[in-house]
All heavy atoms as a GROMACS GRO file, in nm:
protein
  556
    1MET      N    1  -0.265  -1.270  -1.143
    1MET     CA    2  -0.359  -1.372  -1.158
    1MET      C    3  -0.280  -1.490  -1.225
    1MET      O    4  -0.198  -1.469  -1.317
    1MET     CB    5  -0.474  -1.312  -1.261
    1MET     CG    6  -0.571  -1.403  -1.280
    1MET     SD    7  -0.716  -1.350  -1.375
    1MET     CE    8  -0.680  -1.201  -1.456
    2ILE      N    9  -0.326  -1.603  -1.185
    2ILE     CA   10  -0.273  -1.726  -1.250
    2ILE      C   11  -0.378  -1.807  -1.315
    2ILE      O   12  -0.469  -1.829  -1.253
    2ILE     CB   13  -0.209  -1.811  -1.134
    2ILE    CG1   14  -0.098  -1.735  -1.067
    2ILE    CG2   15  -0.147  -1.942  -1.188
    2ILE    CD1   16  -0.046  -1.796  -0.940
    3ASN      N   17  -0.358  -1.836  -1.435
    3ASN     CA   18  -0.442  -1.935  -1.501
    3ASN      C   19  -0.390  -2.078  -1.520
    3ASN      O   20  -0.277  -2.099  -1.545
    3ASN     CB   21  -0.466  -1.885  -1.657
    3ASN     CG   22  -0.547  -1.759  -1.651
    3ASN    OD1   23  -0.654  -1.752  -1.582
    3ASN    ND2   24  -0.513  -1.672  -1.743
    4ILE      N   25  -0.469  -2.160  -1.473
    4ILE     CA   26  -0.439  -2.317  -1.488
    4ILE      C   27  -0.522  -2.386  -1.574
    4ILE      O   28  -0.645  -2.375  -1.550
    4ILE     CB   29  -0.438  -2.375  -1.350
    4ILE    CG1   30  -0.349  -2.292  -1.243
    4ILE    CG2   31  -0.403  -2.522  -1.344
    4ILE    CD1   32  -0.366  -2.327  -1.099
    5CYS      N   33  -0.475  -2.456  -1.665
    5CYS     CA   34  -0.559  -2.519  -1.761
    5CYS      C   35  -0.526  -2.663  -1.765
    5CYS      O   36  -0.397  -2.711  -1.770
    5CYS     CB   37  -0.528  -2.460  -1.907
    5CYS     SG   38  -0.588  -2.291  -1.921
    6CYS      N   39  -0.626  -2.746  -1.752
    6CYS     CA   40  -0.604  -2.896  -1.768
    6CYS      C   41  -0.691  -2.946  -1.867
    6CYS      O   42  -0.785  -2.858  -1.927
    6CYS     CB   43  -0.637  -2.961  -1.638
    6CYS     SG   44  -0.548  -2.911  -1.499
    7THR      N   45  -0.703  -3.060  -1.901
    7THR     CA   46  -0.784  -3.118  -2.005
    7THR      C   47  -0.937  -3.100  -1.978
    7THR      O   48  -1.007  -3.081  -2.054
    7THR     CB   49  -0.758  -3.258  -2.038
    7THR    OG1   50  -0.766  -3.334  -1.917
    7THR    CG2   51  -0.613  -3.281  -2.108
    8ASP      N   52  -0.961  -3.114  -1.834
    8ASP     CA   53  -1.110  -3.109  -1.812
    8ASP      C   54  -1.139  -2.995  -1.704
    8ASP      O   55  -1.259  -2.981  -1.670
    8ASP     CB   56  -1.152  -3.240  -1.736
    8ASP     CG   57  -1.082  -3.271  -1.616
    8ASP    OD1   58  -0.963  -3.219  -1.596
    8ASP    OD2   59  -1.128  -3.360  -1.539
    9LYS      N   60  -1.053  -2.913  -1.680
    9LYS     CA   61  -1.065  -2.798  -1.577
    9LYS      C   62  -0.997  -2.679  -1.621
    9LYS      O   63  -0.886  -2.680  -1.684
    9LYS     CB   64  -1.029  -2.834  -1.446
    9LYS     CG   65  -1.105  -2.942  -1.370
    9LYS     CD   66  -1.055  -2.977  -1.241
    9LYS     CE   67  -1.139  -3.069  -1.168
    9LYS     NZ   68  -1.139  -3.198  -1.193
   10LYS      N   69  -1.053  -2.568  -1.598
   10LYS     CA   70  -0.983  -2.432  -1.613
   10LYS      C   71  -1.008  -2.346  -1.478
   10LYS      O   72  -1.121  -2.325  -1.447
   10LYS     CB   73  -1.036  -2.360  -1.739
   10LYS     CG   74  -0.969  -2.229  -1.765
   10LYS     CD   75  -1.004  -2.162  -1.875
   10LYS     CE   76  -0.931  -2.020  -1.889
   10LYS     NZ   77  -0.961  -1.939  -1.998
   11LEU      N   78  -0.897  -2.318  -1.429
   11LEU     CA   79  -0.904  -2.249  -1.297
   11LEU      C   80  -0.841  -2.114  -1.308
   11LEU      O   81  -0.742  -2.102  -1.369
   11LEU     CB   82  -0.842  -2.325  -1.182
   11LEU     CG   83  -0.882  -2.477  -1.162
   11LEU    CD1   84  -0.796  -2.542  -1.061
   11LEU    CD2   85  -1.024  -2.470  -1.116
   12THR      N   86  -0.887  -2.016  -1.233
   12THR     CA   87  -0.824  -1.878  -1.238
   12THR      C   88  -0.815  -1.847  -1.084
   12THR      O   89  -0.909  -1.851  -1.014
   12THR     CB   90  -0.907  -1.774  -1.300
   12THR    OG1   91  -0.922  -1.807  -1.446
   12THR    CG2   92  -0.849  -1.644  -1.293
   13VAL      N   93  -0.683  -1.809  -1.047
   13VAL     CA   94  -0.657  -1.776  -0.913
   13VAL      C   95  -0.612  -1.628  -0.901
   13VAL      O   96  -0.515  -1.595  -0.963
   13VAL     CB   97  -0.548  -1.870  -0.853
   13VAL    CG1   98  -0.519  -1.836  -0.706
   13VAL    CG2   99  -0.589  -2.013  -0.868
   14LYS      N  100  -0.686  -1.558  -0.813
   14LYS     CA  101  -0.640  -1.414  -0.806
   14LYS      C  102  -0.572  -1.400  -0.668
   14LYS      O  103  -0.638  -1.424  -0.567
   14LYS     CB  104  -0.765  -1.318  -0.812
   14LYS     CG  105  -0.830  -1.311  -0.953
   14LYS     CD  106  -0.935  -1.211  -0.948
   14LYS     CE  107  -0.996  -1.212  -1.080
   14LYS     NZ  108  -1.103  -1.113  -1.080
   15ALA      N  109  -0.440  -1.373  -0.667
   15ALA     CA  110  -0.366  -1.360  -0.554
   15ALA      C  111  -0.347  -1.216  -0.522
   15ALA      O  112  -0.324  -1.124  -0.610
   15ALA     CB  113  -0.241  -1.426  -0.566
   16PRO      N  114  -0.349  -1.176  -0.384
   16PRO     CA  115  -0.314  -1.042  -0.361
   16PRO      C  116  -0.187  -1.009  -0.373
   16PRO      O  117  -0.091  -1.091  -0.384
   16PRO     CB  118  -0.356  -1.034  -0.208
   16PRO     CG  119  -0.330  -1.174  -0.168
   16PRO     CD  120  -0.376  -1.259  -0.268
   17PRO      N  121  -0.148  -0.880  -0.405
   17PRO     CA  122   0.000  -0.846  -0.430
   17PRO      C  123   0.084  -0.856  -0.297
   17PRO      O  124   0.024  -0.852  -0.189
   17PRO     CB  125  -0.015  -0.695  -0.468
   17PRO     CG  126  -0.142  -0.641  -0.400
   17PRO     CD  127  -0.220  -0.764  -0.401
   18SER      N  128   0.200  -0.894  -0.314
   18SER     CA  129   0.295  -0.897  -0.206
   18SER      C  130   0.298  -0.766  -0.120
   18SER      O  131   0.308  -0.659  -0.165
   18SER     CB  132   0.442  -0.926  -0.250
   18SER     OG  133   0.527  -0.902  -0.142
   19LYS      N  134   0.278  -0.792   0.023
   19LYS     CA  135   0.256  -0.670   0.105
   19LYS      C  136   0.411  -0.602   0.100
   19LYS      O  137   0.406  -0.463   0.108
   19LYS     CB  138   0.231  -0.701   0.246
   19LYS     CG  139   0.080  -0.720   0.271
   19LYS     CD  140   0.051  -0.715   0.418
   19LYS     CE  141   0.143  -0.787   0.502
   19LYS     NZ  142   0.111  -0.782   0.652
   20SER      N  143   0.520  -0.673   0.110
   20SER     CA  144   0.640  -0.596   0.112
   20SER      C  145   0.673  -0.511  -0.026
   20SER      O  146   0.725  -0.408  -0.011
   20SER     CB  147   0.750  -0.699   0.141
   20SER     OG  148   0.758  -0.800   0.034
   21VAL      N  149   0.620  -0.568  -0.134
   21VAL     CA  150   0.647  -0.495  -0.254
   21VAL      C  151   0.547  -0.380  -0.261
   21VAL      O  152   0.591  -0.269  -0.296
   21VAL     CB  153   0.621  -0.585  -0.376
   21VAL    CG1  154   0.606  -0.515  -0.505
   21VAL    CG2  155   0.721  -0.698  -0.376
   22PHE      N  156   0.424  -0.393  -0.200
   22PHE     CA  157   0.342  -0.281  -0.198
   22PHE      C  158   0.375  -0.175  -0.104
   22PHE      O  159   0.367  -0.052  -0.138
   22PHE     CB  160   0.208  -0.336  -0.155
   22PHE     CG  161   0.086  -0.238  -0.181
   22PHE    CD1  162   0.104  -0.139  -0.291
   22PHE    CD2  163  -0.032  -0.239  -0.105
   22PHE    CE1  164  -0.016  -0.049  -0.307
   22PHE    CE2  165  -0.131  -0.152  -0.128
   22PHE     CZ  166  -0.124  -0.059  -0.233
   23HIS      N  167   0.441  -0.202   0.006
   23HIS     CA  168   0.501  -0.109   0.098
   23HIS      C  169   0.610  -0.026   0.025
   23HIS      O  170   0.605   0.105   0.024
   23HIS     CB  171   0.564  -0.168   0.219
   23HIS     CG  172   0.481  -0.220   0.324
   23HIS    ND1  173   0.408  -0.128   0.406
   23HIS    CD2  174   0.440  -0.341   0.361
   23HIS    CE1  175   0.334  -0.195   0.491
   23HIS    NE2  176   0.334  -0.320   0.467
   24ARG      N  177   0.702  -0.088  -0.041
   24ARG     CA  178   0.797  -0.020  -0.110
   24ARG      C  179   0.746   0.061  -0.233
   24ARG      O  180   0.792   0.176  -0.258
   24ARG     CB  181   0.901  -0.118  -0.175
   24ARG     CG  182   0.981  -0.201  -0.068
   24ARG     CD  183   1.076  -0.299  -0.124
   24ARG     NE  184   1.154  -0.366  -0.024
   24ARG     CZ  185   1.111  -0.484   0.023
   24ARG    NH1  186   0.999  -0.558  -0.007
   24ARG    NH2  187   1.186  -0.535   0.131
   25GLU      N  188   0.645   0.006  -0.306
   25GLU     CA  189   0.583   0.086  -0.406
   25GLU      C  190   0.523   0.221  -0.348
   25GLU      O  191   0.539   0.329  -0.406
   25GLU     CB  192   0.471   0.022  -0.477
   25GLU     CG  193   0.406   0.087  -0.590
   25GLU     CD  194   0.301   0.005  -0.654
   25GLU    OE1  195   0.288  -0.107  -0.630
   25GLU    OE2  196   0.230   0.067  -0.730
   26LEU      N  197   0.455   0.211  -0.238
   26LEU     CA  198   0.401   0.333  -0.171
   26LEU      C  199   0.506   0.432  -0.142
   26LEU      O  200   0.490   0.555  -0.163
   26LEU     CB  201   0.314   0.301  -0.052
   26LEU     CG  202   0.186   0.216  -0.074
   26LEU    CD1  203   0.130   0.170   0.058
   26LEU    CD2  204   0.082   0.308  -0.153
   27ILE      N  205   0.607   0.383  -0.083
   27ILE     CA  206   0.724   0.470  -0.035
   27ILE      C  207   0.790   0.539  -0.153
   27ILE      O  208   0.815   0.668  -0.147
   27ILE     CB  209   0.818   0.396   0.062
   27ILE    CG1  210   0.732   0.370   0.196
   27ILE    CG2  211   0.937   0.489   0.099
   27ILE    CD1  212   0.806   0.263   0.275
   28VAL      N  213   0.822   0.458  -0.251
   28VAL     CA  214   0.886   0.505  -0.368
   28VAL      C  215   0.797   0.619  -0.427
   28VAL      O  216   0.860   0.715  -0.472
   28VAL     CB  217   0.928   0.408  -0.456
   28VAL    CG1  218   0.972   0.445  -0.595
   28VAL    CG2  219   1.042   0.311  -0.401
   29ASN      N  220   0.678   0.589  -0.448
   29ASN     CA  221   0.584   0.686  -0.518
   29ASN      C  222   0.582   0.814  -0.436
   29ASN      O  223   0.588   0.929  -0.495
   29ASN     CB  224   0.447   0.630  -0.532
   29ASN     CG  225   0.426   0.535  -0.649
   29ASN    OD1  226   0.489   0.552  -0.753
   29ASN    ND2  227   0.351   0.427  -0.623
   30TYR      N  228   0.583   0.811  -0.299
   30TYR     CA  229   0.583   0.930  -0.212
   30TYR      C  230   0.713   0.994  -0.244
   30TYR      O  231   0.710   1.132  -0.250
   30TYR     CB  232   0.563   0.884  -0.064
   30TYR     CG  233   0.574   1.004   0.024
   30TYR    CD1  234   0.471   1.086   0.044
   30TYR    CD2  235   0.688   1.042   0.083
   30TYR    CE1  236   0.466   1.204   0.119
   30TYR    CE2  237   0.695   1.158   0.164
   30TYR     CZ  238   0.584   1.232   0.184
   30TYR     OH  239   0.601   1.346   0.270
   31VAL      N  240   0.819   0.933  -0.225
   31VAL     CA  241   0.956   1.001  -0.244
   31VAL      C  242   0.972   1.070  -0.382
   31VAL      O  243   1.020   1.179  -0.393
   31VAL     CB  244   1.068   0.902  -0.223
   31VAL    CG1  245   1.201   0.959  -0.268
   31VAL    CG2  246   1.076   0.855  -0.079
   32LEU      N  247   0.917   0.999  -0.479
   32LEU     CA  248   0.917   1.066  -0.613
   32LEU      C  249   0.817   1.174  -0.655
   32LEU      O  250   0.808   1.233  -0.751
   32LEU     CB  251   0.895   0.954  -0.717
   32LEU     CG  252   1.000   0.841  -0.737
   32LEU    CD1  253   0.962   0.735  -0.828
   32LEU    CD2  254   1.147   0.925  -0.769
   33GLY      N  255   0.742   1.210  -0.528
   33GLY     CA  256   0.655   1.314  -0.544
   33GLY      C  257   0.498   1.275  -0.579
   33GLY      O  258   0.414   1.385  -0.585
   34ALA      N  259   0.474   1.152  -0.579
   34ALA     CA  260   0.323   1.133  -0.610
   34ALA      C  261   0.252   1.153  -0.476
   34ALA      O  262   0.288   1.131  -0.373
   34ALA     CB  263   0.313   0.987  -0.639
   35ARG      N  264   0.126   1.218  -0.489
   35ARG     CA  265   0.041   1.241  -0.378
   35ARG      C  266  -0.101   1.205  -0.425
   35ARG      O  267  -0.124   1.204  -0.533
   35ARG     CB  268   0.044   1.396  -0.337
   35ARG     CG  269   0.186   1.441  -0.311
   35ARG     CD  270   0.243   1.381  -0.173
   35ARG     NE  271   0.366   1.455  -0.125
   35ARG     CZ  272   0.485   1.412  -0.160
   35ARG    NH1  273   0.503   1.309  -0.245
   35ARG    NH2  274   0.591   1.473  -0.118
   36GLY      N  275  -0.170   1.188  -0.316
   36GLY     CA  276  -0.326   1.169  -0.355
   36GLY      C  277  -0.379   1.023  -0.355
   36GLY      O  278  -0.375   0.962  -0.251
   37ASP      N  279  -0.419   0.992  -0.473
   37ASP     CA  280  -0.500   0.871  -0.495
   37ASP      C  281  -0.433   0.737  -0.436
   37ASP      O  282  -0.482   0.657  -0.373
   37ASP     CB  283  -0.526   0.834  -0.641
   37ASP     CG  284  -0.639   0.932  -0.692
   37ASP    OD1  285  -0.694   1.008  -0.606
   37ASP    OD2  286  -0.643   0.946  -0.812
   38PHE      N  287  -0.303   0.729  -0.447
   38PHE     CA  288  -0.224   0.608  -0.390
   38PHE      C  289  -0.236   0.607  -0.247
   38PHE      O  290  -0.206   0.503  -0.186
   38PHE     CB  291  -0.085   0.597  -0.449
   38PHE     CG  292   0.013   0.680  -0.374
   38PHE    CD1  293   0.090   0.625  -0.277
   38PHE    CD2  294   0.045   0.811  -0.396
   38PHE    CE1  295   0.186   0.691  -0.198
   38PHE    CE2  296   0.126   0.887  -0.333
   38PHE     CZ  297   0.214   0.819  -0.233
   39LEU      N  298  -0.259   0.716  -0.184
   39LEU     CA  299  -0.271   0.713  -0.033
   39LEU      C  300  -0.409   0.669   0.022
   39LEU      O  301  -0.420   0.637   0.143
   39LEU     CB  302  -0.242   0.857   0.024
   39LEU     CG  303  -0.098   0.889   0.024
   39LEU    CD1  304  -0.075   1.033   0.068
   39LEU    CD2  305   0.000   0.792   0.092
   40LEU      N  306  -0.502   0.672  -0.071
   40LEU     CA  307  -0.642   0.626  -0.033
   40LEU      C  308  -0.644   0.484   0.017
   40LEU      O  309  -0.572   0.393  -0.039
   40LEU     CB  310  -0.738   0.641  -0.140
   40LEU     CG  311  -0.753   0.787  -0.191
   40LEU    CD1  312  -0.846   0.796  -0.317
   40LEU    CD2  313  -0.814   0.874  -0.080
   41THR      N  314  -0.708   0.451   0.117
   41THR     CA  315  -0.723   0.327   0.167
   41THR      C  316  -0.838   0.256   0.096
   41THR      O  317  -0.951   0.282   0.102
   41THR     CB  318  -0.748   0.328   0.333
   41THR    OG1  319  -0.652   0.396   0.387
   41THR    CG2  320  -0.753   0.181   0.377
   42ALA      N  321  -0.799   0.141   0.030
   42ALA     CA  322  -0.900   0.053  -0.026
   42ALA      C  323  -0.948  -0.047   0.088
   42ALA      O  324  -0.888  -0.077   0.174
   42ALA     CB  325  -0.826  -0.024  -0.141
   43GLY      N  326  -1.066  -0.095   0.069
   43GLY     CA  327  -1.130  -0.197   0.150
   43GLY      C  328  -1.048  -0.310   0.180
   43GLY      O  329  -1.051  -0.370   0.278
   44GLY      N  330  -0.965  -0.349   0.078
   44GLY     CA  331  -0.887  -0.482   0.100
   44GLY      C  332  -0.748  -0.461   0.155
   44GLY      O  333  -0.664  -0.554   0.159
   45ASP      N  334  -0.714  -0.340   0.194
   45ASP     CA  335  -0.579  -0.312   0.240
   45ASP      C  336  -0.560  -0.386   0.386
   45ASP      O  337  -0.655  -0.378   0.467
   45ASP     CB  338  -0.554  -0.173   0.270
   45ASP     CG  339  -0.526  -0.093   0.140
   45ASP    OD1  340  -0.501  -0.171   0.038
   45ASP    OD2  341  -0.528   0.024   0.129
   46SER      N  342  -0.433  -0.435   0.414
   46SER     CA  343  -0.413  -0.490   0.541
   46SER      C  344  -0.386  -0.384   0.636
   46SER      O  345  -0.372  -0.279   0.596
   46SER     CB  346  -0.285  -0.587   0.523
   46SER     OG  347  -0.171  -0.498   0.499
   47ASN      N  348  -0.391  -0.410   0.765
   47ASN     CA  349  -0.359  -0.313   0.866
   47ASN      C  350  -0.214  -0.255   0.851
   47ASN      O  351  -0.198  -0.123   0.875
   47ASN     CB  352  -0.369  -0.354   1.006
   47ASN     CG  353  -0.525  -0.400   1.042
   47ASN    OD1  354  -0.604  -0.334   0.987
   47ASN    ND2  355  -0.534  -0.487   1.127
   48ASP      N  356  -0.117  -0.330   0.797
   48ASP     CA  357   0.018  -0.272   0.776
   48ASP      C  358   0.012  -0.170   0.662
   48ASP      O  359   0.073  -0.068   0.664
   48ASP     CB  360   0.111  -0.386   0.742
   48ASP     CG  361   0.150  -0.462   0.860
   48ASP    OD1  362   0.116  -0.425   0.980
   48ASP    OD2  363   0.202  -0.583   0.852
   49ILE      N  364  -0.055  -0.204   0.555
   49ILE     CA  365  -0.070  -0.123   0.444
   49ILE      C  366  -0.140   0.010   0.484
   49ILE      O  367  -0.091   0.121   0.436
   49ILE     CB  368  -0.122  -0.197   0.316
   49ILE    CG1  369  -0.045  -0.301   0.275
   49ILE    CG2  370  -0.150  -0.080   0.200
   49ILE    CD1  371   0.093  -0.248   0.208
   50LYS      N  372  -0.249  -0.016   0.557
   50LYS     CA  373  -0.321   0.125   0.597
   50LYS      C  374  -0.231   0.207   0.692
   50LYS      O  375  -0.227   0.330   0.666
   50LYS     CB  376  -0.444   0.070   0.686
   50LYS     CG  377  -0.550   0.027   0.605
   50LYS     CD  378  -0.668  -0.026   0.702
   50LYS     CE  379  -0.772  -0.118   0.612
   50LYS     NZ  380  -0.871  -0.160   0.710
   51ALA      N  381  -0.143   0.145   0.779
   51ALA     CA  382  -0.051   0.230   0.851
   51ALA      C  383   0.046   0.296   0.774
   51ALA      O  384   0.080   0.412   0.795
   51ALA     CB  385   0.017   0.141   0.961
   52THR      N  386   0.108   0.226   0.674
   52THR     CA  387   0.199   0.292   0.580
   52THR      C  388   0.145   0.405   0.505
   52THR      O  389   0.205   0.518   0.503
   52THR     CB  390   0.259   0.191   0.480
   52THR    OG1  391   0.318   0.088   0.553
   52THR    CG2  392   0.356   0.258   0.378
   53LYS      N  393   0.019   0.390   0.467
   53LYS     CA  394  -0.047   0.508   0.393
   53LYS      C  395  -0.079   0.624   0.488
   53LYS      O  396  -0.070   0.735   0.447
   53LYS     CB  397  -0.181   0.451   0.334
   53LYS     CG  398  -0.170   0.363   0.204
   53LYS     CD  399  -0.300   0.312   0.148
   53LYS     CE  400  -0.289   0.237   0.037
   53LYS     NZ  401  -0.418   0.200  -0.022
   54GLU      N  402  -0.116   0.588   0.608
   54GLU     CA  403  -0.148   0.697   0.710
   54GLU      C  404  -0.010   0.771   0.738
   54GLU      O  405  -0.006   0.885   0.754
   54GLU     CB  406  -0.209   0.635   0.838
   54GLU     CG  407  -0.362   0.598   0.805
   54GLU     CD  408  -0.419   0.523   0.921
   54GLU    OE1  409  -0.359   0.502   1.026
   54GLU    OE2  410  -0.525   0.460   0.892
   55CYS      N  411   0.099   0.694   0.757
   55CYS     CA  412   0.222   0.762   0.779
   55CYS      C  413   0.270   0.847   0.668
   55CYS      O  414   0.319   0.965   0.688
   55CYS     CB  415   0.337   0.660   0.802
   55CYS     SG  416   0.319   0.570   0.962
   56LEU      N  417   0.249   0.807   0.541
   56LEU     CA  418   0.285   0.890   0.425
   56LEU      C  419   0.198   1.005   0.424
   56LEU      O  420   0.235   1.123   0.384
   56LEU     CB  421   0.279   0.814   0.305
   56LEU     CG  422   0.378   0.694   0.293
   56LEU    CD1  423   0.364   0.611   0.170
   56LEU    CD2  424   0.520   0.756   0.293
   57ALA      N  425   0.068   0.998   0.461
   57ALA     CA  426  -0.023   1.102   0.446
   57ALA      C  427   0.016   1.206   0.565
   57ALA      O  428   0.009   1.333   0.545
   57ALA     CB  429  -0.159   1.067   0.480
   58ALA      N  430   0.066   1.158   0.675
   58ALA     CA  431   0.117   1.247   0.779
   58ALA      C  432   0.232   1.322   0.747
   58ALA      O  433   0.248   1.445   0.769
   58ALA     CB  434   0.137   1.166   0.913
   59LEU      N  435   0.316   1.249   0.680
   59LEU     CA  436   0.450   1.328   0.626
   59LEU      C  437   0.406   1.443   0.512
   59LEU      O  438   0.456   1.556   0.514
   59LEU     CB  439   0.533   1.221   0.552
   59LEU     CG  440   0.616   1.122   0.652
   59LEU    CD1  441   0.684   1.034   0.567
   59LEU    CD2  442   0.710   1.215   0.732
   60ALA      N  443   0.314   1.406   0.428
   60ALA     CA  444   0.265   1.504   0.319
   60ALA      C  445   0.192   1.622   0.391
   60ALA      O  446   0.206   1.733   0.338
   60ALA     CB  447   0.168   1.432   0.229
   61ASP      N  448   0.127   1.585   0.496
   61ASP     CA  449   0.044   1.695   0.557
   61ASP      C  450   0.128   1.798   0.660
   61ASP      O  451   0.076   1.892   0.705
   61ASP     CB  452  -0.072   1.653   0.630
   61ASP     CG  453  -0.178   1.593   0.543
   61ASP    OD1  454  -0.181   1.619   0.430
   61ASP    OD2  455  -0.257   1.509   0.588
   62ALA      N  456   0.245   1.748   0.698
   62ALA     CA  457   0.335   1.812   0.797
   62ALA      C  458   0.382   1.950   0.737
   62ALA      O  459   0.419   1.960   0.622
   62ALA     CB  460   0.448   1.734   0.839
   63ALA      N  461   0.377   2.053   0.822
   63ALA     CA  462   0.448   2.183   0.788
   63ALA      C  463   0.597   2.175   0.815
   63ALA      O  464   0.651   2.090   0.901
   63ALA     CB  465   0.374   2.279   0.866
   64ASP      N  466   0.672   2.253   0.745
   64ASP     CA  467   0.810   2.265   0.776
   64ASP      C  468   0.847   2.294   0.920
   64ASP      O  469   0.772   2.391   0.985
   64ASP     CB  470   0.872   2.364   0.694
   64ASP     CG  471   0.886   2.326   0.537
   64ASP    OD1  472   0.883   2.204   0.517
   64ASP    OD2  473   0.898   2.419   0.455
   65GLY      N  474   0.937   2.227   0.974
   65GLY     CA  475   0.993   2.240   1.116
   65GLY      C  476   0.889   2.182   1.223
   65GLY      O  477   0.916   2.194   1.337
   66GLU      N  478   0.779   2.128   1.181
   66GLU     CA  479   0.675   2.073   1.267
   66GLU      C  480   0.717   1.942   1.309
   66GLU      O  481   0.778   1.857   1.231
   66GLU     CB  482   0.540   2.081   1.202
   66GLU     CG  483   0.427   2.015   1.272
   66GLU     CD  484   0.300   2.013   1.190
   66GLU    OE1  485   0.292   1.952   1.087
   66GLU    OE2  486   0.200   2.074   1.237
   67ASP      N  487   0.694   1.898   1.434
   67ASP     CA  488   0.714   1.762   1.484
   67ASP      C  489   0.613   1.674   1.420
   67ASP      O  490   0.493   1.717   1.401
   67ASP     CB  491   0.704   1.750   1.637
   67ASP     CG  492   0.821   1.811   1.705
   67ASP    OD1  493   0.923   1.828   1.641
   67ASP    OD2  494   0.801   1.835   1.830
   68ILE      N  495   0.650   1.560   1.376
   68ILE     CA  496   0.561   1.460   1.299
   68ILE      C  497   0.533   1.344   1.391
   68ILE      O  498   0.642   1.280   1.431
   68ILE     CB  499   0.618   1.434   1.163
   68ILE    CG1  500   0.641   1.554   1.071
   68ILE    CG2  501   0.518   1.350   1.089
   68ILE    CD1  502   0.725   1.527   0.953
   69ILE      N  503   0.422   1.307   1.393
   69ILE     CA  504   0.386   1.170   1.482
   69ILE      C  505   0.336   1.092   1.364
   69ILE      O  506   0.231   1.118   1.302
   69ILE     CB  507   0.287   1.196   1.584
   69ILE    CG1  508   0.340   1.294   1.695
   69ILE    CG2  509   0.249   1.069   1.647
   69ILE    CD1  510   0.255   1.334   1.798
   70LEU      N  511   0.407   0.977   1.344
   70LEU     CA  512   0.370   0.886   1.252
   70LEU      C  513   0.282   0.773   1.317
   70LEU      O  514   0.315   0.710   1.404
   70LEU     CB  515   0.487   0.811   1.182
   70LEU     CG  516   0.585   0.906   1.102
   70LEU    CD1  517   0.703   0.833   1.052
   70LEU    CD2  518   0.509   0.985   1.002
   71PRO      N  519   0.153   0.752   1.267
   71PRO     CA  520   0.067   0.654   1.318
   71PRO      C  521   0.093   0.516   1.271
   71PRO      O  522   0.023   0.451   1.192
   71PRO     CB  523  -0.068   0.707   1.275
   71PRO     CG  524  -0.036   0.776   1.144
   71PRO     CD  525   0.092   0.828   1.152
   72ALA      N  526   0.214   0.460   1.307
   72ALA     CA  527   0.248   0.328   1.250
   72ALA      C  528   0.176   0.201   1.318
   72ALA      O  529   0.198   0.112   1.278
   72ALA     CB  530   0.401   0.326   1.272
   73ARG      N  531   0.107   0.232   1.428
   73ARG     CA  532   0.038   0.130   1.505
   73ARG      C  533   0.138   0.019   1.532
   73ARG      O  534   0.234   0.053   1.591
   73ARG     CB  535  -0.072   0.060   1.409
   73ARG     CG  536  -0.183   0.182   1.364
   73ARG     CD  537  -0.289   0.109   1.290
   73ARG     NE  538  -0.363   0.208   1.205
   73ARG     CZ  539  -0.438   0.176   1.115
   73ARG    NH1  540  -0.475   0.041   1.099
   73ARG    NH2  541  -0.504   0.258   1.045
   74GLU      N  542   0.105  -0.106   1.502
   74GLU     CA  543   0.194  -0.223   1.543
   74GLU      C  544   0.292  -0.269   1.412
   74GLU      O  545   0.354  -0.367   1.418
   74GLU     CB  546   0.123  -0.337   1.576
   74GLU     CG  547   0.044  -0.310   1.703
   74GLU     CD  548  -0.038  -0.436   1.766
   74GLU    OE1  549  -0.012  -0.542   1.714
   74GLU    OE2  550  -0.132  -0.407   1.843
   75SER      N  551   0.291  -0.182   1.314
   75SER     CA  552   0.365  -0.212   1.194
   75SER      C  553   0.518  -0.208   1.220
   75SER      O  554   0.556  -0.114   1.298
   75SER     CB  555   0.332  -0.107   1.075
   75SER     OG  556   0.206  -0.134   1.044
   0.00000   0.00000   0.00000
């Protein structure tokens, strides 16, 4: 969030997080063993972020030795 103050105006701008940083955060959390809530798709997720979350969920749900199909879509 960015606050901009002028003598006669006060503005607040809410910017979405960087997608590339969010992808990395999701993957690092997965590698470090985090499971669950961070894989849930929020209403504001881009298609790329949804695909990353679905791929991580597929990895988490896969059994040992099983072929894994990652639903990467166009990501």
